[in-house]
ZAPA-306404 format. One line per field, with one value per residue (C-alpha): residue number from 1; residue in one letter; x, y, z. Coordinates in steps of 0.5 Angstrom, whole numbers, plus 2048, in hexadecimal, padded with zeros to 3 digits. Layout:
N
i: c(NUM | ...)
aa: c(A | ...)
u: c(X | ...)
v: c(Y | ...)
w: c(Z | ...)
//
This chain:
119
i: c(1 | 2 | 3 | 4 | 5 | 6 | 7 | 8 | 9 | 10 | 11 | 12 | 13 | 14 | 15 | 16 | 17 | 18 | 19 | 20 | 21 | 22 | 23 | 24 | 25 | 26 | 27 | 28 | 29 | 30 | 31 | 32 | 33 | 34 | 35 | 36 | 37 | 38 | 39 | 40 | 41 | 42 | 43 | 44 | 45 | 46 | 47 | 48 | 49 | 50 | 51 | 52 | 53 | 54 | 55 | 56 | 57 | 58 | 59 | 60 | 61 | 62 | 63 | 64 | 65 | 66 | 67 | 68 | 69 | 70 | 71 | 72 | 73 | 74 | 75 | 76 | 77 | 78 | 79 | 80 | 81 | 82 | 83 | 84 | 85 | 86 | 87 | 88 | 89 | 90 | 91 | 92 | 93 | 94 | 95 | 96 | 97 | 98 | 99 | 100 | 101 | 102 | 103 | 104 | 105 | 106 | 107 | 108 | 109 | 110 | 111 | 112 | 113 | 114 | 115 | 116 | 117 | 118 | 119)
aa: c(M | I | F | I | T | D | L | A | V | G | L | V | A | L | L | H | A | Y | F | L | V | L | E | M | F | L | W | D | K | P | M | G | L | K | A | F | G | N | S | K | E | K | A | A | L | T | K | V | L | A | A | N | Q | G | L | Y | N | G | F | I | A | A | G | L | I | W | G | L | L | H | G | A | A | G | Y | D | F | K | V | F | F | L | L | C | V | I | V | A | G | I | Y | G | S | I | T | A | S | K | K | I | L | Y | I | Q | A | G | P | G | I | I | A | L | I | L | V | L | V | S | G)
u: c(806 | 809 | 80E | 808 | 804 | 80A | 80C | 805 | 804 | 80B | 809 | 803 | 808 | 80C | 806 | 805 | 80C | 80B | 805 | 808 | 80E | 809 | 805 | 80A | 80F | 80D | 806 | 808 | 80D | 80C | 80C | 807 | 803 | 802 | 801 | 7FB | 7F9 | 7F9 | 7FB | 801 | 7FC | 7F8 | 7FE | 800 | 7F9 | 7F9 | 800 | 800 | 7FA | 7FD | 803 | 7FF | 7FC | 803 | 804 | 7FE | 801 | 807 | 804 | 801 | 807 | 80A | 805 | 805 | 80D | 80C | 808 | 80D | 812 | 80F | 80D | 807 | 806 | 805 | 7FF | 7FA | 7FE | 7FE | 7F7 | 7F5 | 7F9 | 7F7 | 7F0 | 7F2 | 7F5 | 7EE | 7EA | 7EE | 7EE | 7E6 | 7E5 | 7EA | 7E7 | 7E0 | 7E3 | 7E9 | 7EA | 7E7 | 7EF | 7F0 | 7EC | 7F1 | 7F7 | 7F6 | 7F1 | 7F2 | 7F9 | 7F7 | 7F1 | 7F6 | 7FB | 7F5 | 7F2 | 7F9 | 7FB | 7F4 | 7F5 | 7FC | 7FB)
v: c(820 | 81A | 819 | 818 | 814 | 80F | 80F | 80D | 808 | 805 | 805 | 800 | 7FC | 7FB | 7FA | 7F4 | 7F1 | 7F1 | 7ED | 7E8 | 7E7 | 7E7 | 7E2 | 7DE | 7DD | 7E0 | 7DD | 7D8 | 7DC | 7E0 | 7E6 | 7E3 | 7E0 | 7E7 | 7EB | 7E6 | 7E4 | 7DD | 7D7 | 7D2 | 7CD | 7D2 | 7D4 | 7CD | 7CB | 7D2 | 7D3 | 7D0 | 7D5 | 7DB | 7DA | 7DA | 7E0 | 7E3 | 7E2 | 7E6 | 7EC | 7EB | 7EC | 7F2 | 7F5 | 7F3 | 7F6 | 7FD | 7FD | 7FC | 802 | 806 | 804 | 806 | 80D | 810 | 80A | 806 | 80A | 804 | 7FF | 803 | 804 | 7FD | 7FA | 7FF | 7FD | 7F6 | 7F8 | 7FC | 7F6 | 7F1 | 7F6 | 7F7 | 7EF | 7EE | 7F3 | 7EF | 7E8 | 7E8 | 7EE | 7F5 | 7F8 | 7F6 | 7FC | 800 | 7FD | 7FB | 7FE | 805 | 806 | 803 | 808 | 80E | 80C | 80B | 812 | 815 | 811 | 813 | 81B | 81B | 817)
w: c(7D8 | 7D3 | 7D9 | 7DE | 7DA | 7D8 | 7DF | 7E1 | 7DC | 7DE | 7E5 | 7E3 | 7DF | 7E5 | 7E9 | 7E5 | 7E4 | 7EC | 7EC | 7E7 | 7EC | 7F2 | 7EE | 7EA | 7EF | 7F6 | 7F7 | 7FC | 7FF | 805 | 801 | 7FC | 802 | 805 | 7FF | 7FD | 804 | 803 | 807 | 805 | 804 | 7FF | 7FC | 7FA | 7F7 | 7F3 | 7F1 | 7EA | 7E9 | 7EC | 7E7 | 7E1 | 7E4 | 7E5 | 7DE | 7DB | 7E0 | 7DC | 7D6 | 7D8 | 7DA | 7D4 | 7D0 | 7D4 | 7D3 | 7CB | 7CB | 7CF | 7CA | 7C4 | 7C7 | 7C3 | 7BF | 7C5 | 7C7 | 7C5 | 7C9 | 7CF | 7CE | 7CD | 7D3 | 7D8 | 7D6 | 7D7 | 7DE | 7E0 | 7DE | 7E2 | 7E8 | 7E8 | 7E7 | 7EC | 7F1 | 7F0 | 7F0 | 7F5 | 7F9 | 7F9 | 7FA | 7F3 | 7F0 | 7F4 | 7F3 | 7EB | 7E8 | 7EB | 7E9 | 7E2 | 7E2 | 7E3 | 7DE | 7D9 | 7DA | 7D9 | 7D3 | 7D0 | 7D2 | 7D0 | 7C9)
//
């Protein structure tokens, strides 16, 4: 059970590392434009904001990795950062796109449940 829990947490961390790359480095590139449905013009106007958002996603990934590296002692880190993922996903689904609920909050909820059950 611990392996599956850590795998789920690790996948959420990787997902947020991927968001960092998309938002900080690929925002105005074809992959970023497609992922977020932006035009080149809109991407150019919002590039700095997206990079800042990407940095926050990196912090979430780092917190989850920190929790994984500390095993049982990292429990609180995992819970805290997964809650951050869920809140950000719910907020994003309300303010930006409904698909964020499934892409971000969904995996976070699954990982949090596993952490709480195995904790």
